[in-house]
C-alpha positions in Angstrom: -15.7 -3.2 -20.3 -16.2 -1.6 -23.6 -14.8 1.8 -24.2 -14.2 4.3 -27.0 -10.7 3.6 -28.3 -10.5 6.8 -30.3 -12.4 9.2 -28.2 -14.9 9.5 -31.0 -17.8 9.3 -28.6 -18.7 5.8 -29.8 -18.3 2.6 -27.7 -15.7 0.3 -29.1 -15.9 -3.5 -29.4 -12.9 -4.2 -27.1 -12.1 -3.5 -23.5 -10.6 0.0 -22.8 -10.1 2.4 -19.9 -12.2 4.9 -18.1 -13.8 8.0 -19.6 -15.4 10.8 -17.6 -19.2 10.9 -17.1 -21.7 12.6 -14.8 -22.4 9.3 -13.1 -25.4 9.3 -10.6 -24.9 7.1 -7.5 -28.0 5.0 -6.6 -28.3 6.9 -3.3 -28.5 10.2 -5.1 -31.0 8.8 -7.7 -33.2 7.5 -4.9 -33.4 11.1 -3.6 -34.5 12.3 -7.1 -31.1 13.4 -8.6 -31.0 13.2 -12.4 -27.4 14.4 -12.8 -24.2 13.4 -11.1 -22.6 15.8 -8.6 -19.2 15.7 -10.3 -17.4 14.3 -13.3 -15.8 11.0 -12.6 -14.1 8.3 -14.6 -16.3 5.4 -15.4 -15.9 2.1 -17.3 -18.3 1.0 -19.9 -19.2 -2.6 -19.2 -21.9 -3.2 -21.8 -23.1 -1.7 -25.0 -26.2 -2.8 -26.8 -28.2 -1.5 -29.8 -31.5 -0.1 -28.6 -32.9 1.2 -31.9 -31.1 1.8 -35.1 -28.5 4.5 -34.6 -28.8 4.5 -30.8 -26.7 2.5 -28.4 -27.4 2.0 -24.7 -24.3 1.7 -22.5 -23.9 0.5 -19.0 -21.1 2.1 -17.0 -19.6 1.5 -13.5 -18.0 4.4 -11.6 -14.5 4.9 -10.4 -14.0 6.4 -6.9 -11.3 7.3 -4.5 -13.4 6.1 -1.6 -12.4 2.6 -0.4 -15.4 0.3 -0.3 -16.9 -0.7 3.1 -17.2 -4.3 1.7 -14.2 -5.4 -0.5 -16.7 -7.4 -2.7 -18.2 -4.1 -3.9 -15.2 -2.8 -5.8 -12.0 -3.7 -7.5 -8.9 -1.6 -6.8 -7.1 -0.2 -9.8 -3.4 -1.1 -9.6 -1.1 2.0 -9.4 0.8 1.0 -12.6 -2.5 0.8 -14.5 -3.6 4.2 -13.2 -0.3 5.7 -14.3 -0.7 4.1 -17.8 -4.2 5.6 -18.1 -2.9 9.0 -16.9 -5.3 9.0 -13.9 -4.2 10.6 -10.6 -1.9 8.7 -8.2 -4.5 8.4 -5.4 -5.9 4.9 -4.7 -9.0 4.2 -6.8 -11.6 1.5 -7.1 -14.1 0.5 -9.8 -17.4 0.0 -8.1 -19.1 -3.2 -9.3 -22.3 -2.8 -7.4 -23.5 0.5 -9.0 -24.3 1.0 -12.7 -25.7 3.7 -14.9 -27.4 3.0 -18.2 -27.8 5.8 -20.9 -27.9 6.5 -24.6 -24.5 6.9 -26.2 -23.4 9.5 -27.0 -25.2 11.6 -24.5 -25.0 14.9 -22.7 -23.3 13.3 -19.6 -20.1 12.5 -21.5 -17.3 14.8 -20.4 -13.8 15.2 -22.1 -11.2 13.2 -20.2 -8.8 16.2 -20.1 -6.9 15.0 -23.1 -7.9 17.4 -25.9 -11.3 16.3 -27.3 -11.0 12.7 -26.2 -13.6 11.0 -24.0 -11.4 8.1 -22.9 -8.2 7.4 -20.9 -7.2 4.3 -22.8 -7.5 0.5 -22.8 -7.8 -1.7 -19.8 -5.7 -4.8 -20.0 -7.8 -7.9 -20.9 -6.9 -9.8 -17.7 -7.9 -6.8 -15.5 -11.0 -6.3 -17.5 -12.0 -9.9 -17.1 -11.4 -9.7 -13.3 -13.7 -6.7 -13.1 -16.3 -8.4 -15.4 -16.2 -11.5 -13.1 -16.8 -9.4 -10.0 -19.6 -7.5 -11.7 -21.3 -10.8 -12.7 -20.9 -12.1 -9.1 -22.6 -8.9 -7.8 -25.4 -9.4 -10.3 -25.9 -13.1 -9.3 -26.0 -12.0 -5.7 -28.6 -9.3 -6.6 -26.3 -6.6 -5.2 -26.3 -4.2 -8.2 -27.9 -0.8 -7.8 -28.9 0.1 -11.4 -29.7 3.7 -12.3 -31.4 4.1 -15.6 -30.8 7.6 -17.1 -33.3 9.7 -18.9 -30.9 10.2 -21.8 
């Protein structure tokens, strides 16, 4: 997962922690929604140059709802949630839903820490576990991708 290390609204080159976005669930998008219903932490899992000066990022959402199928999400350990200053409720990174959009974009929301847009770095081992689960979902054609207009 690639995140902004500084909150400068630019994706970094190393794994980091969640930042808030207006993430659109695939079920909402299929009903015509263009905007997410609420701000939620998301993890950037890919960043690629689209055209000079523009970067397209792919994010996966974080939710408090436990997955119906355990293969659909990775639980965030309580110690990591505390380190990232997230709430103390159980949370999962959903690896079967992605949003793609231009960075920076209007869907970025401050994380609640001054003008920052991130919560911090994910440990490399945890990041690699999430990345592996995301790749498994991709190979099984289980990813619901939502391309954003911006």
